[in-house]
C-alpha positions in Angstrom: 129.8 99.6 7.7 131.9 99.4 4.5 133.8 96.3 5.7 133.0 93.4 3.5 132.3 95.4 0.4 134.3 94.5 -2.7 135.9 96.9 -5.2 133.3 97.7 -7.8 130.3 97.4 -5.6 127.8 100.3 -6.0 127.2 101.9 -2.7 125.0 104.8 -1.4 126.5 107.0 1.3 126.3 110.4 3.0 128.9 113.1 2.4 128.5 116.2 4.6 124.9 115.5 5.0 124.3 115.0 1.2 123.4 111.7 -0.3 125.8 110.3 -2.9 126.2 107.1 -4.8 129.3 105.7 -6.4 131.6 102.7 -6.9 133.3 101.4 -3.8 137.1 101.4 -4.2 138.7 100.6 -0.8 139.0 101.6 2.8 141.8 104.0 3.5 142.7 106.0 6.7 139.4 105.1 8.3 137.4 106.4 5.3 135.5 104.5 2.5 136.8 105.7 -0.9 134.1 105.8 -3.6 134.2 106.9 -7.2 131.4 109.3 -8.2 129.8 109.5 -11.6 131.9 112.6 -12.3 135.0 110.5 -12.2 136.3 112.0 -8.9 137.0 110.0 -5.7 135.8 111.1 -2.3 136.2 109.7 1.2 133.0 109.1 3.2 132.2 107.8 6.7 132.1 104.0 6.3 129.1 103.8 8.6 127.1 105.8 6.1 127.6 103.2 3.3 124.9 100.8 2.2 125.1 98.4 -0.7 123.1 99.3 -3.8 124.2 96.3 -5.9 127.2 94.0 -6.0 130.0 94.4 -8.6 129.5 92.2 -11.7 131.8 89.1 -12.0 135.2 89.9 -13.3 135.9 89.0 -16.9 138.1 85.9 -17.2 141.8 86.7 -17.6 143.2 86.4 -21.1 144.7 88.2 -24.0 142.4 90.7 -25.5 142.2 90.4 -29.2 142.8 93.7 -31.1 140.8 94.1 -34.3 141.3 97.2 -36.5 138.5 98.3 -38.8 140.1 99.1 -42.2 137.1 101.3 -43.1 137.9 103.8 -40.4 140.4 106.8 -40.8 144.1 106.0 -40.7 145.5 107.6 -37.5 149.1 107.7 -36.3 149.9 107.5 -32.6 153.4 108.8 -31.7 154.3 108.2 -28.1 156.8 110.3 -26.2 156.0 108.9 -22.7 154.1 110.6 -19.9 151.2 109.5 -17.8 148.7 108.8 -20.5 151.0 106.1 -22.0 151.1 104.2 -18.8 149.8 101.1 -17.1 150.1 99.7 -13.6 152.5 96.9 -12.9 150.8 95.0 -10.1 154.0 93.1 -9.2 155.8 96.3 -8.3 153.1 99.0 -8.1 155.1 101.0 -10.6 153.5 102.8 -13.6 155.2 101.9 -16.9 154.7 103.1 -20.4 152.6 101.4 -23.1 154.4 101.0 -26.3 152.4 99.7 -29.3 149.1 100.5 -30.9 147.9 97.1 -29.7 148.9 98.0 -26.1 146.9 101.2 -26.3 143.9 99.6 -27.9 143.9 96.9 -25.2 143.9 99.6 -22.6 141.3 101.8 -24.3 139.2 99.5 -26.6 136.8 102.3 -27.5 139.6 103.8 -29.7 139.0 101.0 -32.2 135.6 102.5 -33.0 137.1 105.8 -34.1 140.1 104.9 -36.3 142.6 102.4 -37.3 146.0 103.0 -35.8 149.7 102.7 -36.5 152.1 103.6 -33.7 155.7 104.8 -33.1 157.5 105.0 -29.8 159.6 108.1 -30.3 160.6 108.3 -26.6 159.7 107.1 -23.2 160.8 110.1 -21.1 159.4 112.4 -18.5 158.3 115.6 -20.2 160.8 117.7 -18.2 163.5 115.8 -20.1 162.3 117.0 -23.5 164.9 118.9 -25.5 164.8 120.8 -28.8 166.4 117.8 -30.4 163.4 115.7 -29.3 161.0 118.3 -30.7 162.8 118.1 -34.0 162.6 114.3 -34.0 158.9 114.5 -33.2 158.3 117.0 -36.0 160.0 114.7 -38.5 158.0 111.7 -37.3 154.7 113.6 -37.6 155.8 114.9 -41.0 156.6 111.3 -42.2 153.2 110.0 -40.8 151.2 112.6 -42.6 153.3 112.2 -45.8 152.5 108.4 -45.5 148.8 109.1 -45.6 147.7 109.5 -41.9 144.4 111.3 -41.7 145.5 112.7 -38.3 148.2 112.3 -35.7 147.9 111.8 -32.0 151.0 112.7 -29.9 150.9 111.2 -26.3 153.0 113.5 -24.1 153.6 114.3 -20.4 151.5 117.3 -19.4 154.1 119.4 -17.6 155.9 120.6 -20.8 153.3 119.6 -23.4 152.6 123.3 -24.2 156.3 123.9 -25.1 156.3 120.9 -27.5 153.0 121.7 -29.1 154.2 125.3 -29.7 157.5 124.1 -31.1 155.8 121.8 -33.6 153.4 124.6 -34.6 156.3 126.6 -35.9 158.2 123.6 -37.5 155.2 122.0 -39.3 152.8 123.1 -41.9 150.1 120.4 -41.7 146.9 119.8 -43.7 145.6 117.4 -41.0 145.1 117.6 -37.2 148.1 117.1 -35.0 146.7 116.5 -31.6 148.7 116.5 -28.3 147.1 114.6 -25.4 148.1 113.7 -21.9 146.7 112.6 -18.6 146.9 114.3 -15.3 146.2 111.1 -13.4 147.7 107.7 -14.2 145.8 104.7 -15.4 146.0 103.0 -12.0 143.9 105.7 -10.4 140.1 105.5 -10.6 139.9 109.2 -11.3 142.3 108.8 -14.3 141.5 111.0 -17.2 143.4 108.9 -19.7 140.5 107.2 -21.4 138.3 110.2 -21.9 141.3 112.4 -23.1 142.5 109.7 -25.5 139.0 109.1 -27.0 138.4 112.9 -27.4 141.9 113.3 -28.9 141.2 110.5 -31.5 137.9 112.1 -32.4 139.7 115.5 -32.9 142.3 113.8 -35.0 139.5 112.7 -37.4 137.9 116.1 -37.5 138.1 119.0 -39.9 140.9 120.6 -37.9 144.1 121.5 -39.7 146.6 122.7 -37.1 148.6 121.6 -34.0 146.4 121.5 -30.9 146.2 120.2 -27.4 143.1 118.2 -26.3 142.5 117.8 -22.6 139.7 117.7 -20.0 137.7 121.0 -20.0 135.9 120.7 -16.7 136.2 118.7 -13.4 133.5 116.3 -14.7 133.7 113.8 -17.5 131.6 115.8 -19.9 133.8 117.3 -22.6 137.4 118.1 -23.6 138.6 121.4 -24.9 140.7 121.8 -28.1 143.4 124.4 -27.5 145.6 126.0 -30.1 149.2 124.8 -29.7 150.7 128.2 -29.4 148.1 129.7 -27.0 147.7 127.0 -24.3 149.1 126.8 -20.8 148.9 124.3 -18.0 147.4 126.2 -15.1 147.1 123.6 -12.3 149.5 120.9 -11.0 146.9 118.1 -10.6 143.4 119.1 -11.7 142.1 117.2 -14.7 141.0 120.5 -16.3 144.4 122.0 -15.9 144.8 123.3 -19.5 143.4 126.6 -20.7 143.6 128.7 -23.8 145.5 131.9 -23.1 143.5 135.1 -23.8 141.2 133.4 -26.2 138.5 130.8 -26.2 139.4 127.2 -27.1 139.3 126.5 -30.8 136.9 123.6 -30.3 135.3 121.1 -28.0 134.8 117.4 -28.0 131.7 116.2 -26.1 131.9 113.0 -24.1 130.8 110.3 -24.4 129.2 111.3 -27.8 132.6 112.4 -29.1 131.0 115.1 -31.2 133.6 117.6 -32.3 132.7 121.3 -32.6 135.3 123.7 -34.0 135.1 127.5 -33.7 135.4 129.9 -36.6 139.0 130.6 -35.4 140.2 127.0 -35.9 142.3 126.3 -39.0 140.5 123.8 -41.2 141.8 120.5 -42.7 143.6 121.0 -46.0 144.3 124.7 -45.4 148.1 124.2 -45.8 150.3 121.9 -47.8 152.5 119.6 -45.7 155.9 121.1 -45.1 158.7 120.6 -42.5 161.1 123.4 -41.4 162.8 121.8 -38.4 165.9 123.9 -37.8 166.1 125.3 -34.3 168.7 127.4 -32.5 169.2 125.8 -29.1 171.3 128.6 -27.7 168.3 130.5 -26.3 167.1 131.2 -22.8 164.0 132.2 -20.8 164.5 134.5 -17.9 161.8 135.4 -15.3 162.5 138.8 -13.8 162.1 139.4 -10.1 162.6 142.5 -7.9 166.2 142.8 -6.8 167.5 140.5 -9.6 171.3 141.2 -10.0 172.4 142.2 -13.4 174.8 139.3 -13.3 171.7 137.0 -13.8 171.1 138.8 -17.2 174.9 138.7 -18.0 174.8 134.9 -17.4 173.1 134.7 -20.8 176.1 136.1 -22.6 176.8 133.8 -25.6 173.1 133.0 -26.2 171.8 133.9 -29.6 168.3 134.6 -28.1 166.8 135.5 -24.8 163.1 135.8 -23.8 162.5 137.9 -20.7 159.2 137.5 -18.8 159.0 141.0 -17.4 156.6 142.7 -15.0 153.3 144.3 -16.1 153.6 145.9 -19.5 157.1 144.4 -20.0 159.5 145.8 -17.5 162.7 145.0 -15.7 164.6 147.1 -13.2 166.8 150.0 -14.3 169.8 148.2 -12.7 169.4 145.4 -15.3 168.9 147.5 -18.5 172.7 148.0 -19.1 173.2 144.2 -19.1 170.4 143.8 -21.6 171.9 146.5 -23.8 175.3 144.8 -23.7 173.7 141.5 -24.7 171.9 143.1 -27.7 175.1 144.9 -28.7 176.9 141.6 -28.7 174.3 140.0 -31.1 171.7 138.5 -28.8 168.1 138.9 -29.8 166.1 139.9 -26.6 162.3 139.6 -26.6 160.2 141.0 -23.8 157.1 139.2 -22.7 155.0 139.7 -19.6 154.4 137.7 -16.4 150.8 138.8 -16.6 148.5 136.1 -17.9 146.4 138.6 -19.9 147.1 141.6 -22.0 150.1 142.5 -24.2 153.5 144.1 -23.8 153.9 147.9 -24.3 157.2 149.4 -23.4 156.3 152.9 -24.4 154.4 153.9 -21.3 157.1 154.1 -18.6 160.8 155.2 -18.6 162.2 151.7 -18.1 160.2 150.4 -21.0 161.5 153.2 -23.3 165.0 152.6 -22.2 164.5 148.9 -23.1 163.3 149.9 -26.5 166.2 152.2 -27.0 168.5 149.3 -26.1 166.9 147.2 -28.9 164.5 145.0 -27.0 161.8 143.4 -29.2 158.2 143.7 -27.8 156.7 140.2 -27.5 153.1 141.5 -28.2 150.7 139.1 -26.3 152.8 135.9 -26.7 153.1 133.5 -23.8 156.7 133.4 -22.7 157.1 129.7 -23.6 155.6 130.3 -27.0 157.9 133.2 -27.5 160.9 131.0 -26.5 160.1 128.2 -29.0 159.4 130.8 -31.7 162.7 132.6 -31.0 164.5 129.2 -31.3 162.7 128.6 -34.6 163.3 132.1 -36.0 167.0 132.1 -35.2 167.3 128.6 -36.6 166.1 129.9 -40.0 167.1 133.5 -40.1 170.4 135.4 -39.2 169.6 139.0 -40.2 168.8 140.9 -37.0 166.2 143.1 -38.6 164.5 140.1 -40.2 164.5 138.3 -36.9 162.8 141.3 -35.3 160.2 141.4 -38.0 159.4 137.7 -37.7 159.2 137.9 -33.9 156.4 140.5 -34.1 154.6 138.7 -37.0 152.0 136.1 -36.3 153.3 132.8 -37.7 151.2 130.1 -36.0 148.4 131.8 -34.1 150.7 132.9 -31.3 150.0 136.6 -31.6 146.6 138.3 -31.7 146.5 141.8 -33.1 144.0 143.0 -30.6 143.8 142.4 -26.8 140.5 142.6 -24.9 140.3 145.5 -22.4 143.8 146.7 -23.1 146.3 148.2 -25.5 
């Protein structure tokens, strides 16, 4: 029986006939919850549990002294909120954000062995509340930190829209040092939280030879390594798994092993010092992203009248219905730049194969190559913020600016 066990006890148990061993957490809904070595929690029959060894005595309560090693690389942590910058409030059960570098080092003491830190709380918002104005403020903060000598920048961010923010910064910043976005799929109060491993790997990536904007997150369901994803080619693919982030149509540009924290960069990764620091933070906010669906009324397209830019995620090679093409043509004639991407996760847009595609090209639609729709949206915002000539806008949208376009797609056009 698991009754009488204390949180932290090591127990052996049986799960579907297989022996397992882990840390006893609690009893819930008639099951004993134990944390496996992989970091995941499972529920087992309480009758199958036996004590392996008791939990060590708890450390005495008190203020943890934070010491920073001046011999280590200077890293900047810019917090925007999200699950990774959180702690449990045991009075209320609520999860709240951490604020300062000391707060973060107290929560993850291992970070102090990787770098010395300065911090800035740019925002404490849920990532769905991000705006282009927040992206611009974040780009300026990163620019200032790098200009002030930071050897790398860590941006803590909610995972739901992290890919949008990373992509936006990739266009706005030329950086000679790593700018690493990191988040957590599971909050710090959960035994299966990924915040410590992700933060440690992000800090290591921030001290590496990388020289571009990237996202560092769990690569597998186990606590064995994180992947380093290019900021313009990454997408969140699962609502809750710790390995939710994948590189789109390409391999990650690097890995960080855990717990060794060894960083391996691929030949595709942009290296430290490749670019001079520069900030181009103008964005055009009057842009939209439209996901086409069968039967969509043309009025949905016309609702974007007045926008300076519109990205459409079309079907297959980049299509929408014949009924909507007239509305797209009217938008373009009125001065809206319309870029076609695909709802498909792999391959690239080619509107020259079917009649509707050719009609779209005749209307003036720009083919979005193999860009992710969200990367195309942030790019269109940036291009329109810096260029007004329609032909120049078209040229820039089909030109690779920050690794968002690959010239060749596997198994396709």
